Phi, psi and omega in degrees: 000127180277132181301322180295325176297314180297316179296320179297312179296323179300315179295318179298313182292327176303315179294317180295322180296322177296320178295314180299313180301313180299312184292319179292320178296331177266007179056043179259158177290149178233133170213098186239139168271130182249169178303154176059044176059032177267156181219141173239128179225121175227108183299320177200160179302124181226158182275028178207161175215125173270131185235134174226120176260115182293129180296134180284345187257359174202154182278134177211090181274340183295318182291322177297318178293322179300311184288336180293352175279354181276155179285340181218109183211158174228120171256114188239152174290139175271005179294138185302318182300333181272346187305312180298321179292318178298315179298316179296321178297313179298317179300319180295316179299314180299315181300310183295311187280334175288329174294322180290316187257349181086351178196165180206140181243130172250123175252104181259126182252131179242150173238158176220171180291337179212173176269031182291146180244134178307132180089352179259134186280331180240145179295146177264098186275353184256331186244131176290159180247140175222157176226146177248120175247131182248353181059221182255032181283173184256027177294141178280160176301328179297315179296317180294317178299317179297317178300318177299316180298314181297314179296322179296319178293313183296315184265352180064031179220182180241148179293154177231000000 
């Protein structure tokens, strides 16, 4: 990673974050093209954001098209030089909208070349895999267990 590349993206994202902050505070729609073929779309301020970081090491256009059906989404480059800017952008969106709604949900979707699961010898080609990360939030184990159950029923798979 070239330092000048990182500095350049930092300046670009600083300007974009100001635009996002202004538009969200005025409850306006957002549709922005970001560096490295990334896109931010928020039809109106909502208490969630679907995020997909495109893998830098293989092409996957299907997941980007899938997530573009959401009312609030970010399709971001998975390239390292853009990572700090993308993270800062997401933090700003979360800060503004969690203050407005009292909570905020990020649904991050990842793709891989196969449905392989760590520790599993053969890929599982029929069932999707999901993981629930809660960070340092105050969700109870009961809420997390319920979310796992619902996702397991909906996707016909088990969390990993």
